[in-house]
Each structure stands twice: as C-alpha cells, then as structure tokens.
N, C-alpha and C positions, 0 to 999 in steps of 0.2 A: 077509924083517925085516933093516931095514937098522940102524944104527948111534943114525939118529934117533929110533927107537923107544924107549918107557920099559919096554924088558927085559921083567921078565916080569906088567907093569905090561897090557901089551898083547897082543891075543890075535887073532888072525887071524878072520875073518869070510868066508860063504863064501855066504853068499847074499842076497837082497834082505829077508828079516824075519828073516835078523840081526841085519842094518844099521838094520833101523826099528825093531827091539827093543833095543838100542842106545842110539840116538836116544833114544826116549821114555823112557830110563831114567835118562840123564844130562841132558836139557833141559828139565822140570816136574817140581820135587822140592816135591812136596807137604806141606801142613801149614796151621797156622793163621798168619795175613801179621803176623809181628814187625817185622820189620827193614827198614830202608831204606837207600837209601844213592843218592850223585848222582857224576858225571864230567862235571868241567870242563875244558875243552881250549879253546885259547886259540892266535891265529897269537904271532909276535912279531919286533918291530920295534926297532931302531935307534930309543930315545930323541930324538935329536936330528935325525934323517931316514928316519921308518914306510916310507920309497917305500926304502930301499935294502936291496938284500940283506943274508941275515944267514950270516956269519961260524960254521958249524958246530963252529971251534976254539974261539974266544971263547966261543961257550954253555954249551961242554963244561968249559971255566973255572971262566967265571962261575957254572955247578951245583957245581962240584967233587966232595964226596960223596953229592951227591946225584943226578947226573949218574944217568941210565937206564942199564939195559945193553947197550942196543944202540946208543948212546952208547962203551961202553968194555968190551970184551969182556974177561970174566971176574971181573969186579967187580957186584961186590952192593951197588947203593946205599942209604944210609941211607933208614930212612921218614921222612917229615916229621914236626915235632913232636906232631900230632895222628892221628897212624896212617896217614895217606893215601900213596899212592903216587904218585911222580912216573915218569911214560910220555914217550914222544918220538914222536912223529911222524912219516912220512918226509919229510915238508914243515920240519920242525922244530918243528909244532908240539908246545906242551907239554899234557901232561894230569895233572890230578888226578882220583884215582880213592879217593872217602874208605872208613874205615874203616865200617862196616855199623853203622849206628844205629837205635835201636829207639823214636826218637821228632823231630820233624821238628826243633825247637828243639834238641836237643842234636845231631845233623846241621849244622844252620848252626853252630854254634858251633866244629865240627870244624874243616868246610870254611874257616870266616872265618881260622881261626888259620893252619894250610896258607896258605893264598893268603897273608898279608899276608908270613909264611917266605920263600914264594918271592917274589912283588913284591919284597920289600927284599933276596935275594938280586939282580933282577935290573937292582934301579937302584943297586947297586952296580958294576953293569959297563954302566951305559948302554943296558939293554935296558928293555923293556916289554911288556906285556903287548895283546892288540888286544883290540876291543869287539866285535868281530862274527863273525856266521856264515860272514864267508868276504873273503882279505883284500883291503882295498878298493884299495891299493897296487899286488900285485905279480904276476905270471902264475906259473904256480904251477914253481915248482924242486924235485928232488929231493935233498934232503940225505942220505937214509938210502943205504949202497947195500950191499944185503944179500939170498942168494937169493929170499928172501920177496918183496922190494921191487920185484926185477929181474921177475920170473915175473908179479906182480901189471901190473904198467905192460904189458908184452907184450901179456897179455891181453887189458887192459881197450885197447889201443889198436886190439884189431882192432873193436870197436862206437864208435869216433870218441875224440875229444879231454876225454871230461869225467870219464875214470878218473884223468887224471893231476888234472886241476883236483881232485877229492874227494880224491887223496892229499895234494897240496903244497898246498891252498889252502882248505881248508877247515874251519870249526871246531864243532864241538856241543856242548850240554850233554845229560847225559842221567841218566835217574831211574832206580834201580834198585829192584823191590817183590818180595816174594815172589808166591811163584804164588798160593800160598791153597790151603785145602783141595779136594780134591777135587769137592764140592759148589758150591764159588767158585771152581773155577778156571773154565770156559766161560766166564761173565761177564765176570771180571774182566780176559780174553783178550781177549775181544770189545771192551772198554770200551778197554781199553790202542787198539789198531787206531781204533775208529771214534772217535777225542779228536784222534789226529790231526789231522784237517783243518782242526779247529776253533782249535788248538791252536797248529798252523803257522803259520794266519793270526795268532795274537793276538800270537805272538811273535816277528814275522818280522823280521829284522836284518839285510839283506845284499843289501841292493839295487845298494853299486857290487861290485863286483872287476876290478883291474888298472885299476883308473884310468877306468873306466867306467860308465856308468849301464847296468844291466843289462836296466832295465825291466821287473822282475818283481820281487815285494816281498820274499819268501827265493831269491836266487840259488844261497844253499848247497842247499838240497831238492831245488829245479829240474838241479842236476849230482846229484847222488844220482839221481831221477827219471830223468834220458836213457841211462842207463846200462843194462849188461845187463839186462832186467826180471826176468830168471831167477833174479839176483842181489842185487835193490836193493827194487824192487814187495813188498807185502806176499801170504804166500798167499790161492790164490783159494777154499779148499778152505771150506765151510760153517764158523763155528765153534764146532760141538758138539763137535767133537774135534780140541782146538789139537794134541795129543803125535803125531796121525796124521797132522792137514795138516801139520807140522811137519817127519815123516821124509818127507814127499811129498813136502813142498815140499825137502829137504838131498839128493833123490835124483836129483831134476829138475834140480837147477842144475847146469853145469860148473865143471867141475875151474879150477881156480886158478893152482892150486898141486899138486907132488908133491915131497915132499921127497925128494930124493939125496943121497947123501956126497956126488958131486961136484960139489956146487954150481950145477948149473941144475937149477930145478924146473920149468919152464915143462911145461905138461901137452902132450898129443896134441891136435890143435886142434877143440874141439867135445865131447871128449868128457864126459859128465857119468860122477855120484859112479855111477851104476845102469848104465853101462858098464865100469865097473872092474869091478864085480859080475862084469861079464859075461866080465869077461878083456881089455878094452880096455887096458889096461896088465898089462905085465911081469909088477909084483910083484906079491906077493900085497896084498891090503888087508887092514889090521889097525883096531883102535878106537883104534889113536893116529891113525892116517891121516884118519880117519872126525873124532874129535874137532877134530884140523885142521883140516879142509876146514870144520868150523861155523864156526871164526872167520874164513872168506872168504864168510860169507853175510850180509848188509848191508841186510836188508828194516825197515822202521820200526820193528817191536816184534819184537827177537830172542831166544829164549828162550834163557837158560844157565843152567838150574837153577833162576834168578829171569827176573823179565821186562824186561828191557831196553829203557827205551823210549828211540829212537835219534832223533826226529824234529825234533828243540827246536834253534833255532839259539842262537849264545854269546851271554851278554846281558853289556852293558857294568859293570863294576864290582860292587855291590855287588845287583846286579838278578838277579843267579842265582837268590836263593833265592824273586823270585817264581814260576815256573815250578815249582821243585821242590814248591812249600809248597800249591802250585794242584793240582799230581797227587796227593801225599800225602793231602792233603784228598779229595778225589774219591775214592782207595781208601781212606780211612778208616774206612768197616763196611759191610757186604755192599747195604742199602739205599741207603747213597748211590751207588758203586760202579754198582749198577741202574738209578739214578732218572739219574743222569750218562749209560749208553748210551744210555737213553731217548730224552736231550734230544740225542744228538750222533747218535742211527742216520740220523736224516733228511738228516745231511750229509757221511754216515764213509765215501763215496766221491769225495767232492770235490778230491782233492789236486791237482788240473792248477791249479783255482781259486783254493784256497790259498797253493801257491807260487807263482802270477802277478801274484794281485790283494792277498791277503789282506785284512784285516778290509772293502778295496772292495768284498769281494762280499757282498751283502746278508743271506744265508742262513747264511753263516759269523761276520757281525758277529751277529748274534742269538745266532743259540748262541752264543759265544764269551761273552756279557753271561749271557747265561743260567749257562752254568758258573760263571761267574767268582761270580753271585747265589749259586748253590748250593754253591762252595766256600767265599767269605767264612763263613759261617756255622759251617764245621765247620773253620777251622782250629784247629791245636792248639800254639796260641803264646802268648809273652808278649804283650800289650798293644802295644808299641810297636813292635814284630816285625812282628804282626798285622796294624800300620798299614800299616810301608814296604811290605809285601806286596801290600795291598789301594791304595792309594794310588799303586802304581808301576803296576798295571793298570787302573785305572781311567785313569790317564794315558795309557797306549794305547791305551783305548778313546776317551777326548775326541778325541787327536789325528787320531784316523780319525774321527770325528763319527758313533760310535756312542752314543744314548742309550739311556735304560732303557727307555724306550716304543718303538722299537724290535723 
C-alpha cells in the first residue's frame, strides 16, 4: 500500500471475485430514484480572440477562491453560490457539477445561478465559455501537468491522436440519475444506453474543430468513439445484469494509471485490471486502486453509484436544460422509461450513424421525434420553462427537416 491510498479505508484485493464484488457494491447504489444532477463542461476562450491560446495563470487569477484544487494544490476551493462544484479539465475546460436535486426545476434554478456567477467571473477577466462540444478554434493543448494526465496522455497516444483531443478539446453535458430499485435497475440501465444514439443525434453540436469542418455532426462523440474501445465503448454484455457486466468491463479494461509515490504513474503496456490481480503489477491491488481505475473508464453511461449519462455535447447558453429536462422526463417513472426503451431499442446500436450524420439519419430522426413527444407530456417544469425546453428541441428537429409525419 502506498501513501496515496486511503489508509484504513483501503484493503487489499487478491482475486477477481473480490474485485468484482467490490465493484458491484460501489457502482450501483439501488433504491427509489429521487435525485438527479447535471455536470456542465465548457471550453474557455479569450472574449476578444476565441482562437487565442488560454493562459492558465490568468484563468487561475480570474477564478480566485473558486479555482479548482488542480490549479492551486493544497487549496480548497469555495463552492459556487448554489452548491455546485467547479473543476478543471486538462485542456482548461471548466465544469460545474451541480448539487443533487429532487426536481428538474430545482436543478435548473441552482445551475442557472451558479452558471451566472461563473460567467460574471470570467467576463471580468475578458474570458467566456464556449458553446460547442469541441473547441471549434484551437487544436488540443494540455494545460494541467499532473501524474494522472501525463500517464493518460502517454497511454492514449499508443492508440492514436484521439485521446489528446478528448483531453484538451472536448466539452460534454452529463445527466446524473439514481440507479433505481433492484426491480427497476435493468430497465433504467438499458434505457440509458439505448437512448444514446438518438440523443447524440438530436443534440449534436460539434461539427467544427481547430478551424476546420470535421464532416461529422458530433466530432466530440467521434473522438471518444475512436479511442480504445475497451475504455470508451459501452459494455457488450446483455443488460439483464448491469453490475456483473460492469465488473467484467472494468476487469478487462487496460490500465491507464497506476498511482505511485514517485509521480510516474504509467502502467506496464497492455496490462488490464485482471492482469494486475494476477500479479502483472508488483504493488498489491487495493480497493482504492480499483476505485481510481474506474475513474479512467469513459463509456457512454458510467455507473458511479448513480447512472452518469456521458454522451451529450455541450449546449450553447441556457439550452443545456433542454437535454437535461428531456432525459429526466424520460426517467421520471418506470412506465415512461420502459416506453422510452421500447422506442429507442431499434436504433440502440447506431452510435456511428449518430455522431456522423446526426438527425440526417432517418431512423434516428424518427426516434428522436418520438422520444421528444413522449418527454413533452411528462415534463415536470413551470409552464414557461417547459415551453423553452420543447421549443429548443423542436427548433433542432425543424432545422434538420424532421416533421411529425416522420
């Protein structure tokens, strides 16, 4: 055990069965679904010249007491006014992780207040948030120099340039939902994954990257998909045993980081978590190591005690609430989630078509329109906010030429 472990909280794991049992215990916390959350990520740009490189020292100064700890080691940042947490990604992207909320309207109010506060901070320093799922102006550039990100970059480089783009250029919108009761879990897990392609297509917002047209609807999702599939594709196992499928996925995934006191966290090439259990890494495997390994897995839906839906592009301005409200409506009650799964199942595997074509794919367009209709009747929002959500989604459908008849 190294000093990086969590003391008495970490215990050694000696077999795959012990590892799988630990993963099952921490990744799917079951119970009545009552809470939700959102994680909003943005690229950051100088207002006067969005194509200019971001100065990390200036950004740190502008954020002041809210600057994430990765920027100011030893500093505990203040939470945002409504309880959100501000974090920093390796390319300088900022992310607000909301406090949990029990209703979509409350989530909207809290995130809106935190976002307004962050926007004002940045504006005072001549900076602004991006509006797309990938940086349309600049190539990737890693601003954070930590053992984690150095090791990740080298591991990703073995599979091509996509890992650097992911780390330095992408910005996503995540919706977090309770996993549900044991009786609901299978349907909620299956629906969260099956909804991916039609929702990627509906909210695709990242065509341009580094000054060029990529030719795809969601260059952000294309970047994730082109990385090592053992880290970024969904589990292939049938969804009837989500926790078992996730444990097998995690054991088969290659190591990206092995934390060591000397600051060099590169794993032995090609070694998986299962290989570590078998002795391929000299230091003992602990529960803390497994927990950390899980943070380096990036499938479209990641169990994190709750379900973390990760496949959506960042949205401009206040349009972030449209995909969040749509997802929370589709998971608002078990019958609605079952119906959403039924609608999405025929296109559940069309990830490539989703990020390449968006709503130009007829099957995805039909499914997105049907899911919009299902969600519209189940929004739990004040009338004006509900109208904003549906108008935003309908505008995207109309722009793509999608009609009700489809």
